[in-house]
C-alpha positions as CSV (number, residue, x, y, z in Angstrom):
1,M,23.5,18.5,-8.6
2,P,20.9,19.1,-11.3
3,L,20.3,16.6,-14.1
4,S,21.8,17.2,-17.6
5,E,19.4,17.8,-20.5
6,Y,20.0,14.3,-21.8
7,E,19.3,12.8,-18.4
8,Q,16.1,14.8,-18.1
9,R,14.9,13.7,-21.5
10,V,15.6,10.0,-20.7
11,L,13.8,10.4,-17.4
12,E,10.8,12.0,-19.1
13,Q,10.8,9.2,-21.7
14,M,10.9,6.6,-18.9
15,E,7.9,8.3,-17.2
16,R,5.9,8.3,-20.5
17,Q,6.7,4.6,-21.0
18,L,5.6,3.7,-17.5
19,T,2.4,5.7,-18.0
20,T,1.6,3.9,-21.3
21,D,2.6,0.4,-20.0
22,D,0.9,0.5,-16.6
23,P,-1.3,3.6,-16.1
24,R,-2.7,2.3,-12.8
25,L,0.7,1.9,-11.3
26,A,1.8,5.4,-12.6
27,N,-1.3,6.9,-11.1
28,T,-0.7,5.2,-7.8
29,L,2.9,6.4,-7.7
30,T,2.0,10.0,-8.5
31,Q,-0.8,10.3,-5.9
32,R,0.2,12.0,-2.7
33,S,-1.9,11.0,0.3
34,R,-1.7,13.4,3.2
35,R,-2.6,12.2,6.6
36,S,-3.6,14.7,9.2
37,V,-1.4,15.5,12.1
38,G,-4.1,14.4,14.5
39,R,-4.0,10.9,13.0
40,W,-0.3,10.7,13.7
41,V,-0.6,12.1,17.2
42,L,-3.4,9.7,18.1
43,A,-1.4,6.8,16.7
44,G,1.7,7.9,18.6
45,V,-0.2,8.2,21.9
46,G,-1.9,4.8,21.3
47,T,1.5,3.2,20.7
48,A,3.0,4.8,23.8
49,V,0.1,3.7,26.0
50,G,0.2,0.2,24.5
51,L,3.9,0.0,25.1
52,L,3.4,1.1,28.7
53,L,0.7,-1.6,29.2
54,L,2.9,-4.2,27.6
55,V,5.8,-3.4,30.0
56,L,3.5,-3.3,33.0
57,G,2.0,-6.6,32.0
58,A,5.4,-8.2,31.6
59,A,6.7,-6.8,34.8
60,G,3.8,-7.6,37.1
61,D,2.8,-11.0,38.4
62,G,-0.4,-12.3,37.0
63,L,-0.9,-9.3,34.7
64,V,-0.4,-11.2,31.4
65,L,-3.8,-10.0,30.1
66,L,-2.7,-6.4,30.6
67,G,0.4,-7.1,28.4
68,V,-1.7,-8.7,25.7
69,V,-4.1,-5.7,25.7
70,G,-1.0,-3.4,25.4
71,F,0.4,-5.3,22.5
72,V,-3.0,-5.3,20.7
73,L,-3.3,-1.5,21.3
74,M,0.2,-0.9,19.9
75,F,-0.5,-3.0,16.8
76,A,-3.9,-1.3,16.2
77,S,-2.3,2.2,16.6
78,V,0.4,1.5,14.1
79,A,-2.1,0.0,11.7
80,Y,-4.3,3.1,12.1
81,A,-1.3,5.4,11.4
82,F,-0.5,3.7,8.1
83,A,-4.0,2.8,6.9
84,E,-5.5,4.8,4.1
85,P,-7.8,7.4,5.6
86,R,-11.4,7.3,4.4
87,R,-13.1,10.4,3.2
88,R,-16.5,11.3,4.7
89,G,-19.4,10.4,2.4
90,Q,-17.2,8.3,0.2
91,V,-19.2,5.5,-1.4
92,P,-17.2,2.3,-2.1
93,T,-16.7,1.7,-5.9
94,A,-17.0,-1.4,-7.9
95,A,-14.1,-3.8,-8.2
96,P,-11.4,-2.5,-10.6
97,N,-11.9,-5.3,-13.0
98,A,-15.7,-5.1,-13.1
99,G,-17.0,-5.4,-16.6
100,R,-13.8,-6.9,-18.0
101,P,-13.5,-10.5,-19.0
102,A,-11.5,-12.6,-16.6
103,P,-8.0,-13.5,-17.7
104,A,-7.3,-17.1,-18.7
105,R,-6.2,-19.1,-15.8
106,S,-3.0,-21.1,-15.9
107,S,-2.2,-24.2,-13.9
108,K,-0.3,-22.0,-11.4
109,P,-2.7,-19.8,-9.6
110,G,-1.5,-16.7,-7.8
111,F,0.7,-13.7,-8.2
112,M,3.4,-15.3,-10.4
113,S,1.0,-16.6,-12.9
114,R,-0.6,-13.1,-13.3
115,M,2.9,-11.6,-13.7
116,E,3.8,-14.2,-16.4
117,Q,0.5,-13.4,-18.2
118,R,1.2,-9.7,-18.2
119,W,4.8,-10.4,-19.4
120,D,3.4,-12.5,-22.3
121,R,0.9,-9.9,-23.3
122,R,3.5,-7.2,-23.4
123,R,5.9,-9.4,-25.5
124,E,3.3,-10.5,-28.1
125,P,4.7,-9.9,-31.7
126,G,1.6,-8.0,-33.0
127,D,1.7,-5.6,-30.0
128,R,4.3,-3.1,-31.2
């Protein structure tokens, strides 16, 4: 069922608001990363072999090390499948906040204090 004109306008307005409020988040959400089929196949084969080694290690007497190797192989394969692929010749860039002054630290370090600071900056009276 297609959206009505009103719903489309509201959705476009929300998208524009997101882009102006947090352009980095909007950019992250609009990027589409394509992973090659070979990456998925390699990860699937690695996971299957790791599962086989894990089962053989659990079933056999004295083959605990084989089970551990199987688990590590499974974990590494899944991590490889979902990791962001690197492009050839890509040079690491500077930190995203390089050149910007550090935000004022509050008594509560961590994620929540950063979110509170962002909320306060957005709600300042002279902002809008």
